[in-house]
Structure formats: structure tokens, C-alpha cells
C-alpha positions in Angstrom: 27.1 -23.2 -3.8 25.0 -26.3 -3.5 22.8 -27.3 -0.6 22.9 -30.7 1.1 19.9 -32.8 0.3 18.7 -35.9 2.3 20.9 -38.3 0.4 23.9 -36.0 0.8 23.3 -35.7 4.6 23.2 -39.5 4.8 26.5 -39.8 2.9 28.0 -37.2 5.3 26.7 -39.2 8.3 28.1 -42.4 6.9 31.5 -40.9 6.3 31.4 -39.5 9.8 30.5 -43.0 11.2 33.5 -44.5 9.3 35.9 -42.0 10.8 34.4 -42.6 14.3 34.7 -46.4 13.9 38.3 -46.0 12.8 39.2 -45.5 16.5 38.4 -49.1 17.2 38.7 -50.8 13.8 42.0 -49.3 12.6 45.5 -49.7 14.0 46.5 -46.3 12.5 46.7 -43.0 14.3 43.8 -40.7 13.6 45.8 -38.3 11.4 47.2 -41.2 9.3 43.8 -42.9 9.0 42.3 -39.6 7.8 44.9 -39.2 5.1 44.7 -42.8 3.9 40.9 -42.7 3.8 40.8 -39.4 1.9 43.3 -40.8 -0.7 41.6 -44.3 -0.9 39.6 -46.0 -3.5 36.6 -46.0 -1.1 36.8 -42.2 -0.9 36.8 -42.1 -4.7 33.5 -44.0 -4.7 32.1 -41.5 -2.2 33.2 -38.7 -4.5 31.2 -40.2 -7.3 28.3 -41.1 -5.0 28.7 -44.6 -6.4 29.0 -45.7 -2.8 25.2 -45.2 -2.4 24.5 -47.9 -5.0 26.7 -50.5 -3.2 25.7 -52.7 -0.3 29.0 -52.3 1.7 28.9 -52.3 5.4 31.3 -50.3 7.5 33.4 -53.5 8.0 33.7 -53.7 4.2 35.2 -50.2 4.1 37.9 -51.2 6.5 38.6 -54.4 4.6 38.9 -52.4 1.4 41.3 -49.9 3.2 43.4 -52.9 4.5 43.7 -54.4 1.1 44.8 -51.0 -0.4 47.2 -50.2 2.4 49.2 -52.4 4.7 47.3 -53.1 7.9 50.2 -52.2 10.2 50.0 -50.3 13.5 51.3 -46.9 13.0 51.1 -43.9 15.4 49.4 -43.6 18.7 47.5 -40.3 18.5 43.8 -40.9 18.5 41.2 -38.1 18.3 37.9 -38.3 20.2 34.8 -40.0 18.8 33.1 -36.6 18.4 36.1 -35.1 16.6 36.4 -38.0 14.2 32.7 -38.1 13.4 32.7 -34.3 12.7 35.9 -34.5 10.6 34.5 -37.3 8.5 31.2 -35.4 8.1 32.7 -32.1 7.3 35.1 -33.6 4.7 32.2 -35.2 2.8 30.2 -31.9 3.1 33.1 -30.0 1.6 33.2 -32.5 -1.3 29.5 -32.3 -2.0 29.0 -28.6 -1.5 32.0 -27.4 -3.5 32.6 -30.3 -5.9 36.0 -31.2 -4.3 37.4 -34.6 -4.6 38.3 -36.2 -1.3 42.0 -35.8 -2.1 41.5 -32.1 -2.9 39.5 -31.6 0.4 42.4 -33.2 2.3 45.0 -31.1 0.5 43.1 -28.0 1.5 42.6 -29.2 5.1 45.1 -31.9 6.2 44.1 -34.1 9.1 45.9 -32.3 11.8 44.7 -28.9 10.5 41.0 -29.8 10.1 41.0 -30.9 13.7 41.6 -27.3 14.8 38.4 -26.3 13.0 36.4 -28.8 15.1 37.0 -26.8 18.2 35.7 -23.6 16.5 32.9 -24.8 14.2 31.5 -28.2 15.4 28.4 -26.5 16.8 27.7 -24.5 13.7 25.6 -25.4 10.7 27.7 -27.4 8.2 27.3 -24.9 5.4 28.3 -22.0 7.6 31.3 -24.0 9.0 32.6 -24.9 5.5 32.2 -21.3 4.3 34.2 -20.0 7.2 36.8 -22.7 6.9 37.4 -21.8 3.2 37.5 -18.1 4.1 40.2 -18.8 6.7 42.5 -20.3 4.1 41.5 -17.6 1.7 40.1 -20.0 -0.9 38.4 -18.1 -3.7 35.4 -20.0 -5.1 35.0 -17.4 -7.8 38.3 -18.6 -9.4 36.7 -22.1 -9.7 33.5 -20.6 -11.1 35.4 -18.5 -13.7 37.5 -21.5 -14.7 34.4 -23.7 -14.9 32.6 -21.1 -17.1 35.5 -20.9 -19.5 35.6 -24.7 -19.8 31.8 -24.8 -20.4 32.0 -22.1 -23.1 34.9 -24.0 -24.7 32.9 -27.2 -24.7 29.9 -25.5 -26.2 31.9 -23.9 -29.0 33.8 -27.1 -29.7 30.7 -29.2 -29.5 29.4 -27.3 -32.6 32.3 -28.8 -34.4 31.8 -32.2 -32.7 35.2 -32.2 -31.0 36.0 -31.5 -27.4 39.4 -30.6 -26.2 40.1 -29.3 -22.7 43.5 -28.0 -21.7 
């Protein structure tokens, strides 16, 4: 498992700040905002860390989300500022530490479910919290490592023949 470096931590903080700001800048309920963000084009930029090279402000994030999705009022349930910040932070940490896409992290921990982990793990170290969360859903990282190793070996063997084919 990776470790969060300074840039990763800043990306997690920024993701957390976006989630926190959604309480005043979005007309969506917190669970729906979380889902839309995690499936958004902005989240894909975060996954690639391409967001670091851009000069977007938080307002630009919300404009991008509004252009991708309709800007309608939907739902009333709003989480607290602390919950939203932690949820945004922990999602990005999951993506960085384990190589998950935002969409995959959301699939593992949907918005209403991840909120439950806040009450248990928000005072813990992020690495410890993510490990325990994955254990709770019985996610086996070894399966990903084994699959990754097989793909890597296949690439190496096919690279000798100058063709790469991944199934």
C-alpha cells in the first residue's frame, strides 16, 4: 500500500473542501452531491492527478458539475461540515492509497454508507481508517495484487514480441 505524500494530502484536503463547500454551493442533498461528484469529470481529473496542473478554483468545480448535471434542487438531507470534509478527504485517500477510481471508491462505499464510517473513524489516522473500512467490507487487496502481477507478467512477455494484449 502506498503512503500519502504532501501533494496527496493537499489533494485530499482540496477534495474535502469541495465536499464541505457543497453544503452552501450545491442545491443537492449531501448523498446525491457525493454520488454526482464521484462520477463526475472533475473526479476523473482528480483520479489522474491532472487537477493539480490546473488553475481551477472551487467555484470552477461547481460550475463544471452544473454543466455536467442539471442544477436542480434535489433532496433536503445535508450532512454536517465536518462529515462532508472527512468524506471528501477519505474518498480521495482511498483513491490514492489503493489506486481506486472515484467511481470504484463510491461503489465500494456509497454516500450514505461512508457517512457511517465517519462516526467510527474520523479521529483516526487516514491510513488506519481506510484499512479498517476495507476490512469491514471484506475487500481483499491481495486479489488486486495478484491480478496486477498477472497483467504485468503478460505485458512483459508480450512486450518481447512487441504486442500487448490485455484481457
